[in-house]
MMTF fields as JSON, N, C-alpha, C and O atoms, coordinates in Angstrom:
{
  "mmtfVersion": "1.0.0",
  "mmtfProducer": "UNKNOWN",
  "numBonds": 223,
  "numAtoms": 224,
  "numGroups": 56,
  "numChains": 1,
  "numModels": 1,
  "chainsPerModel": [1],
  "groupsPerChain": [56],
  "chainIdList": ["A"],
  "bondAtomList": [4, 2, 8, 6, 12, 10, 16, 14, 20, 18, 24, 22, 28, 26, 32, 30, 36, 34, 40, 38, 44, 42, 48, 46, 52, 50, 56, 54, 60, 58, 64, 62, 68, 66, 72, 70, 76, 74, 80, 78, 84, 82, 88, 86, 92, 90, 96, 94, 100, 98, 104, 102, 108, 106, 112, 110, 116, 114, 120, 118, 124, 122, 128, 126, 132, 130, 136, 134, 140, 138, 144, 142, 148, 146, 152, 150, 156, 154, 160, 158, 164, 162, 168, 166, 172, 170, 176, 174, 180, 178, 184, 182, 188, 186, 192, 190, 196, 194, 200, 198, 204, 202, 208, 206, 212, 210, 216, 214, 220, 218],
  "bondOrderList": [1, 1, 1, 1, 1, 1, 1, 1, 1, 1, 1, 1, 1, 1, 1, 1, 1, 1, 1, 1, 1, 1, 1, 1, 1, 1, 1, 1, 1, 1, 1, 1, 1, 1, 1, 1, 1, 1, 1, 1, 1, 1, 1, 1, 1, 1, 1, 1, 1, 1, 1, 1, 1, 1, 1],
  "groupList": [{"groupName": "MET", "atomNameList": ["N", "CA", "C", "O"], "elementList": ["N", "C", "C", "O"], "formalChargeList": [0, 0, 0, 0], "bondAtomList": [1, 0, 2, 1, 3, 2], "bondOrderList": [1, 1, 2], "singleLetterCode": "M", "chemCompType": "L-PEPTIDE LINKING"}, {"groupName": "PHE", "atomNameList": ["N", "CA", "C", "O"], "elementList": ["N", "C", "C", "O"], "formalChargeList": [0, 0, 0, 0], "bondAtomList": [1, 0, 2, 1, 3, 2], "bondOrderList": [1, 1, 2], "singleLetterCode": "F", "chemCompType": "L-PEPTIDE LINKING"}, {"groupName": "GLU", "atomNameList": ["N", "CA", "C", "O"], "elementList": ["N", "C", "C", "O"], "formalChargeList": [0, 0, 0, 0], "bondAtomList": [1, 0, 2, 1, 3, 2], "bondOrderList": [1, 1, 2], "singleLetterCode": "E", "chemCompType": "L-PEPTIDE LINKING"}, {"groupName": "LEU", "atomNameList": ["N", "CA", "C", "O"], "elementList": ["N", "C", "C", "O"], "formalChargeList": [0, 0, 0, 0], "bondAtomList": [1, 0, 2, 1, 3, 2], "bondOrderList": [1, 1, 2], "singleLetterCode": "L", "chemCompType": "L-PEPTIDE LINKING"}, {"groupName": "ASN", "atomNameList": ["N", "CA", "C", "O"], "elementList": ["N", "C", "C", "O"], "formalChargeList": [0, 0, 0, 0], "bondAtomList": [1, 0, 2, 1, 3, 2], "bondOrderList": [1, 1, 2], "singleLetterCode": "N", "chemCompType": "L-PEPTIDE LINKING"}, {"groupName": "ILE", "atomNameList": ["N", "CA", "C", "O"], "elementList": ["N", "C", "C", "O"], "formalChargeList": [0, 0, 0, 0], "bondAtomList": [1, 0, 2, 1, 3, 2], "bondOrderList": [1, 1, 2], "singleLetterCode": "I", "chemCompType": "L-PEPTIDE LINKING"}, {"groupName": "THR", "atomNameList": ["N", "CA", "C", "O"], "elementList": ["N", "C", "C", "O"], "formalChargeList": [0, 0, 0, 0], "bondAtomList": [1, 0, 2, 1, 3, 2], "bondOrderList": [1, 1, 2], "singleLetterCode": "T", "chemCompType": "L-PEPTIDE LINKING"}, {"groupName": "LYS", "atomNameList": ["N", "CA", "C", "O"], "elementList": ["N", "C", "C", "O"], "formalChargeList": [0, 0, 0, 0], "bondAtomList": [1, 0, 2, 1, 3, 2], "bondOrderList": [1, 1, 2], "singleLetterCode": "K", "chemCompType": "L-PEPTIDE LINKING"}, {"groupName": "HIS", "atomNameList": ["N", "CA", "C", "O"], "elementList": ["N", "C", "C", "O"], "formalChargeList": [0, 0, 0, 0], "bondAtomList": [1, 0, 2, 1, 3, 2], "bondOrderList": [1, 1, 2], "singleLetterCode": "H", "chemCompType": "L-PEPTIDE LINKING"}, {"groupName": "CYS", "atomNameList": ["N", "CA", "C", "O"], "elementList": ["N", "C", "C", "O"], "formalChargeList": [0, 0, 0, 0], "bondAtomList": [1, 0, 2, 1, 3, 2], "bondOrderList": [1, 1, 2], "singleLetterCode": "C", "chemCompType": "L-PEPTIDE LINKING"}, {"groupName": "GLY", "atomNameList": ["N", "CA", "C", "O"], "elementList": ["N", "C", "C", "O"], "formalChargeList": [0, 0, 0, 0], "bondAtomList": [1, 0, 2, 1, 3, 2], "bondOrderList": [1, 1, 2], "singleLetterCode": "G", "chemCompType": "PEPTIDE LINKING"}, {"groupName": "SER", "atomNameList": ["N", "CA", "C", "O"], "elementList": ["N", "C", "C", "O"], "formalChargeList": [0, 0, 0, 0], "bondAtomList": [1, 0, 2, 1, 3, 2], "bondOrderList": [1, 1, 2], "singleLetterCode": "S", "chemCompType": "L-PEPTIDE LINKING"}, {"groupName": "ASP", "atomNameList": ["N", "CA", "C", "O"], "elementList": ["N", "C", "C", "O"], "formalChargeList": [0, 0, 0, 0], "bondAtomList": [1, 0, 2, 1, 3, 2], "bondOrderList": [1, 1, 2], "singleLetterCode": "D", "chemCompType": "L-PEPTIDE LINKING"}, {"groupName": "TRP", "atomNameList": ["N", "CA", "C", "O"], "elementList": ["N", "C", "C", "O"], "formalChargeList": [0, 0, 0, 0], "bondAtomList": [1, 0, 2, 1, 3, 2], "bondOrderList": [1, 1, 2], "singleLetterCode": "W", "chemCompType": "L-PEPTIDE LINKING"}, {"groupName": "ARG", "atomNameList": ["N", "CA", "C", "O"], "elementList": ["N", "C", "C", "O"], "formalChargeList": [0, 0, 0, 0], "bondAtomList": [1, 0, 2, 1, 3, 2], "bondOrderList": [1, 1, 2], "singleLetterCode": "R", "chemCompType": "L-PEPTIDE LINKING"}, {"groupName": "ALA", "atomNameList": ["N", "CA", "C", "O"], "elementList": ["N", "C", "C", "O"], "formalChargeList": [0, 0, 0, 0], "bondAtomList": [1, 0, 2, 1, 3, 2], "bondOrderList": [1, 1, 2], "singleLetterCode": "A", "chemCompType": "L-PEPTIDE LINKING"}, {"groupName": "VAL", "atomNameList": ["N", "CA", "C", "O"], "elementList": ["N", "C", "C", "O"], "formalChargeList": [0, 0, 0, 0], "bondAtomList": [1, 0, 2, 1, 3, 2], "bondOrderList": [1, 1, 2], "singleLetterCode": "V", "chemCompType": "L-PEPTIDE LINKING"}],
  "groupTypeList": [0, 1, 2, 3, 4, 2, 5, 3, 6, 1, 7, 7, 7, 8, 0, 9, 10, 11, 4, 12, 13, 7, 5, 5, 14, 6, 10, 15, 12, 1, 7, 3, 2, 9, 16, 10, 9, 7, 14, 16, 5, 0, 0, 11, 14, 16, 2, 5, 2, 7, 7, 5, 7, 7, 6, 4],
  "groupIdList": [1, 2, 3, 4, 5, 6, 7, 8, 9, 10, 11, 12, 13, 14, 15, 16, 17, 18, 19, 20, 21, 22, 23, 24, 25, 26, 27, 28, 29, 30, 31, 32, 33, 34, 35, 36, 37, 38, 39, 40, 41, 42, 43, 44, 45, 46, 47, 48, 49, 50, 51, 52, 53, 54, 55, 56],
  "secStructList": [7, 7, 7, 6, 6, 7, 5, 3, 3, 3, 1, 1, 7, 7, 1, 1, 1, 7, 7, 7, 3, 3, 7, 7, 7, 7, 1, 1, 1, 7, 3, 3, 3, 3, 6, 6, 6, 7, 7, 3, 3, 3, 7, 7, 2, 2, 2, 2, 6, 6, 1, 3, 3, 3, 3, 7],
  "xCoordList": [16.67, 18.439, 17.498, 17.978, 16.305, 16.348, 15.673, 14.998, 15.541, 14.332, 13.305, 13.478, 12.438, 12.247, 12.962, 13.274, 13.129, 13.38, 15.22, 16.101, 15.418, 17.12, 17.828, 17.046, 18.426, 19.109, 20.398, 21.526, 19.913, 20.458, 21.106, 20.43, 22.144, 22.957, 23.369, 24.164, 23.051, 23.067, 23.993, 24.778, 24.361, 25.451, 25.355, 25.889, 24.92, 24.227, 23.099, 22.103, 23.937, 23.106, 21.99, 22.024, 20.896, 19.955, 19.581, 20.167, 18.86, 18.891, 18.907, 19.704, 18.339, 18.21, 20.126, 20.753, 20.623, 23.066, 22.813, 23.838, 21.614, 21.338, 21.256, 20.335, 23.044, 22.897, 22.23, 21.909, 21.828, 20.762, 19.152, 18.476, 18.934, 17.334, 16.947, 17.754, 15.668, 15.172, 14.309, 13.223, 14.251, 12.955, 11.373, 11.141, 11.003, 9.934, 8.377, 7.291, 8.644, 7.559, 8.473, 9.673, 7.901, 8.94, 7.637, 6.453, 8.618, 7.191, 8.126, 9.114, 7.323, 7.678, 8.75, 9.805, 7.902, 8.244, 8.817, 8.14, 9.882, 10.31, 10.048, 10.175, 9.287, 8.591, 9.144, 8.88, 10.251, 11.94, 11.915, 11.686, 12.291, 12.201, 12.931, 13.554, 13.056, 14.902, 15.238, 14.667, 17.017, 16.979, 17.149, 16.997, 17.454, 17.586, 16.022, 15.609, 15.181, 14.561, 13.32, 12.644, 12.696, 11.527, 10.858, 9.89, 11.228, 10.705, 10.544, 11.25, 9.393, 9.136, 9.017, 8.644, 9.429, 9.193, 9.408, 10.156, 8.287, 8.377, 9.498, 10.227, 10.41, 11.177, 11.7, 12.472, 11.422, 11.597, 12.942, 13.965, 12.509, 14.076, 15.287, 16.446, 15.052, 15.672, 17.134, 18.271, 16.351, 16.393, 17.092, 18.207, 17.065, 17.893, 18.662, 19.314, 19.109, 20.085, 21.18, 22.29, 20.787, 21.598, 22.206, 23.388, 21.006, 21.39, 22.663, 23.639, 22.631, 22.395, 24.416, 25.294, 24.244, 26.472, 26.533, 27.364, 25.864, 25.773, 24.574, 23.56, 25.113, 24.034, 24.536, 25.63, 23.28, 24.016, 23.266, 23.777],
  "yCoordList": [125.516, 126.002, 125.803, 125.009, 126.458, 126.21, 125.342, 125.133, 124.263, 123.247, 123.907, 124.89, 123.15, 122.947, 122.454, 121.269, 123.034, 122.646, 122.765, 122.331, 123.45, 123.396, 124.708, 125.518, 124.683, 125.578, 126.504, 126.104, 127.956, 128.827, 130.088, 131.004, 129.932, 131.211, 132.199, 132.162, 133.281, 134.528, 135.259, 134.817, 136.658, 137.328, 137.698, 136.886, 138.605, 139.491, 138.303, 137.588, 138.67, 137.561, 138.235, 139.357, 137.411, 137.594, 138.542, 139.595, 138.609, 139.879, 138.452, 138.581, 137.692, 135.918, 135.808, 135.769, 135.784, 135.892, 134.255, 133.687, 133.774, 133.08, 133.562, 134.127, 132.9, 133.321, 132.173, 132.403, 130.897, 129.676, 130.301, 130.861, 130.161, 130.037, 128.526, 127.925, 127.806, 127.343, 127.584, 127.907, 127.589, 127.474, 126.001, 124.801, 126.909, 126.1, 126.62, 126.041, 127.477, 127.707, 127.868, 127.966, 127.918, 128.165, 128.653, 128.457, 129.763, 130.356, 131.358, 131.785, 131.672, 133.622, 134.587, 135.202, 134.347, 134.843, 133.267, 132.307, 133.537, 132.31, 133.083, 134.308, 131.704, 132.137, 131.106, 129.906, 132.068, 130.896, 131.498, 132.665, 130.189, 130.311, 130.097, 129.038, 131.368, 131.339, 130.561, 130.615, 129.349, 127.949, 128.402, 127.525, 129.76, 130.244, 130.78, 130.222, 131.719, 131.797, 131.561, 131.693, 131.086, 130.228, 131.322, 130.916, 132.781, 133.525, 132.969, 132.095, 133.802, 133.318, 134.612, 135.764, 134.03, 136.061, 135.631, 134.859, 136.622, 136.443, 136.573, 136.699, 136.637, 136.96, 136.793, 135.848, 137.585, 137.72, 136.911, 136.757, 136.301, 134.906, 135.964, 135.575, 137.39, 138.244, 138.869, 139.28, 138.654, 139.159, 138.349, 138.832, 137.324, 135.782, 136.113, 136.916, 135.724, 135.956, 136.835, 136.629, 137.924, 138.99, 138.457, 138.248, 138.292, 138.486, 137.103, 137.377, 135.733, 134.818, 134.507, 134.917, 133.258, 133.196, 131.611, 131.426, 130.805, 129.49, 128.928, 129.296, 127.543, 127.005, 125.628, 125.118, 124.996, 123.93, 122.112, 121.061],
  "zCoordList": [112.119, 112.652, 114.195, 115.004, 114.537, 115.812, 115.82, 114.812, 117.224, 117.617, 118.875, 119.596, 118.815, 120.45, 121.714, 121.824, 122.326, 124.162, 123.811, 124.553, 122.526, 122.385, 123.852, 124.349, 124.031, 124.433, 124.111, 123.823, 124.241, 123.487, 124.546, 125.016, 124.709, 125.121, 124.748, 123.809, 125.244, 124.991, 125.191, 126.031, 124.571, 125.24, 126.207, 126.963, 126.796, 127.989, 129.212, 129.109, 130.122, 131.341, 131.916, 132.42, 131.801, 132.622, 133.45, 133.198, 134.319, 135.363, 136.735, 137.664, 136.707, 137.442, 137.624, 138.682, 136.341, 136.321, 135.131, 134.752, 134.746, 134.036, 132.106, 131.517, 131.372, 129.959, 129.471, 128.305, 129.871, 128.966, 128.708, 129.571, 127.939, 127.106, 126.716, 126.006, 127.16, 126.731, 125.598, 126.079, 124.549, 122.999, 123.77, 123.92, 123.902, 124.4, 122.954, 122.964, 122.179, 121.049, 120.021, 120.276, 118.504, 117.47, 116.799, 117.072, 115.263, 114.382, 114.206, 114.805, 112.899, 113.383, 114.529, 114.373, 115.625, 117.049, 118.35, 118.716, 118.61, 119.416, 120.304, 120.31, 121.905, 123.104, 123.843, 123.917, 124.559, 125.656, 126.679, 126.997, 127.413, 129.267, 130.127, 130.206, 131.25, 131.15, 132.47, 133.559, 131.818, 132.4, 134.179, 135.029, 134.554, 136.072, 136.552, 137.569, 135.982, 136.848, 136.836, 137.856, 135.418, 134.686, 133.804, 133.161, 133.636, 133.382, 131.436, 130.933, 130.647, 129.899, 128.93, 129.151, 127.904, 127.24, 125.423, 124.823, 124.997, 123.446, 123.079, 124.063, 121.529, 120.527, 119.323, 119.163, 118.334, 117.205, 116.82, 117.486, 115.135, 115.374, 114.713, 114.858, 113.935, 114.126, 115.141, 114.909, 116.217, 117.678, 117.965, 118.164, 118.107, 118.379, 118.015, 118.684, 116.716, 116.271, 116.348, 115.857, 117.049, 117.077, 118.499, 118.77, 119.361, 120.823, 120.95, 121.649, 120.316, 120.752, 120.471, 119.712, 121.98, 121.741, 120.999, 120.109, 121.304, 120.86, 121.189, 121.781, 120.433, 121.118, 121.653, 121.413, 122.613, 123.18, 122.531, 122.916]
}
């Protein structure tokens, strides 16, 4: 379903103002990088499916 380097758009904005996150690692947990400020976070697949608005 989710692929490496895919851009995800979340419902809520990040503190920098961007809604878009790039997947940089997949597995049980995902590593995401904010497109706006380049901050890196880890998030589970379940959390992503709740927060996602659309995929680009």
